[in-house]
N, C-alpha and C positions, 0 to 999 in steps of 0.2 A: 850780592850783601852776606858778609860775616857774622855771626852771631855766637858771640864766645862764652854764652852761658848754657849751649850746648853741650860744645866739649868737659866743663866742669860740671854740667848735670848728669850727662854718662859717664865721667868719672866716679862719679857717687854713686851710681847706680851697681857698677864694677866694682867698686870698694866694697858697698854694701851686698852683694852678691857672695863674693867673694872671700872676706872677710867674716860676713853674720852666717852661712850658711853651714860652712864646716862646725865654727864654732858650735852651733845647735846641734844636739845630737852626737857628738863625738866624743865629749869630754865625760871622762869618768869619773867619777862622785861618789865614791866608795873609796875610802882611805886604807892606806895599809894591805891592797886585796893581794898580795905576793907574799905576804906575812914577813917581809924583810926586816921587820921590824917587832918580831916575835908577835905579841896578841894588844900591840897599841892597839887602840880606836875599836877593840872591839872587847866583849863582853860576854861570859860562858854562864850557865847553868843546868843544873840538872847533874852531872858530869859525875862527880864524887856521889852525890844521892844513890845514885844507882850502880853507886858499885866498881867504876871502870876510869880511866883515866882518859886526858886529850892533853895535849902538848902542842909545842913545836918540834920541825927533824930537820933533817937534811935530806927526806927523803921529795925533792921538789923535781914540780912539771918544769921549773926555770927559776935562775938565782939559787941561793943557797937554802932558803926557808920553806916549810909549807905546815900546813895544819893535820893534826890528824886527830883522830875522834874515834870512840865506840863505846856508848853506853852501854848496859845490862837491861833486858826486860824493856825499856820505855827508851824513848829518845833524849839525849841530852843536848842542851844547844849551843848554839856559835853566834852573836846578834851586833847589828851594828845600825845604828838609826842614820838615814843620808836624806838632805835637804831634797825636796822636789818639789814640783808642781803641777799643781791639782790639773787634771787634765789630760796630764802629758805620760805620752807611753815610753816607759824603760826596758833594755833590756837589763839581764842580766845570763853574764859567762861566766862559767868556769871548767875548771878542769878537776876531774875526780878519778880515783884511784881505788880498786881494793883489793883486799889481801881473799878474798874470794872466802873467807871465815862466814857463815850463814849460821841462824837469821842473823841479815843485817837490812838495814835502810837511813832512806836518805831524805830529806822534804825539805824543798825552798820554799820559805812561808814569809810572806808582807803582811805586814799588822792585819795579820790574823787568817789571811787566807792563803790555803794552798797552791803553790805554782805549780808544783814538781814532785812526784812521790817516787823511788825507785826500792823494789822491795828482791831481796835474794839478789844482791849483784854478785856476779860470777867474777873470780879471779881475770884483773885485770889493768892492764897499764893505765897510766893517764889519759882521759877520753874527754874531748870537749862537751859541756853539756851547756843549755841555753833556756831560758824563762823570760817572759816578759809579762808585767802588771802596768797600770794605767792609774797613776795617782792619785788617792782622792782626799790629800793634806798637804801643807805645808812640809813635812817630812814624814818618813816612809822606813817602818821597822823593818830591816832584811834578817831573818835567821834562818839558818841550816842546823835541820836538826838530825842528829849522828845517831844510830844505834847499830853494835857489830858485837853480839854478847860472847863472840870468842875470837876478835881479831880488831883492825882497825881501819878506817877509811883515811885515804890521805884528801886535803883540797886542797887546790893553789891556785894561783893568778884568776882570783874573783874580779869580774871589771863587772859597775854598774852606769849606764851612760843612756841619755833620751836620745829618742828613734828622733829625726828630724820627722816635722810636719811639713804634710802635702803641700799647704800653702805656700811653705818657704821656697819647696823646691820649686811652685810655679813662678812665686817673683823671682828665682834668681832665673830661671827660665825667661820669663818676660825681659829683664834686663841685658840679658844677653842677646837676646833676639831686637830688641831696640838698638843694642851695639852693631848689631850687623845689619839694622836697614840702616844707620845712620851711615855707617861706611859707606855702604852701596849707594847711597847717594852722594854721597861724595865721591864718589869714583865717576858717577854717571855726570854731574854738575863739571866734572875735569873734563871729561871729553871733548870733542868738536863737534 
């Protein structure tokens, strides 16, 4: 006896697993993380008050633009608020370069909680950096704090993305397992 609903149901599970799985946890929720549109979507604070400059230049990791900054004596901040879901873990990935002038400092802060603090970064070309946080509200304020008394730090290719939930991965595995089981059943029924 043929059950057409099994095929449609199984195709639905496969579609849910393949479409919903990658969509959750991989989409960048940050706007203009490569600074290709200048400082659009970003705000700044404390750079001029500390007596130093910030801006966009062409010393980029990728594309044509990057952010540079370095307040004197205290941190100057680059900020963006992103839409988040309570209880979901997010990755913050970015590329950072230092001209090596000391003292310097970089902080990554979300909703007032420091995630990463780097002090006296020696001269380095762009290097990948990473932090993560669990969202506590429907929006999260991401801040990069810059200090470089005699030079500049460069930031580029900032990305914020949700990390897939283990439950989603289990759902995908269960859906694929069900497909494999149904495929095996069908092949066994066709044997003499």
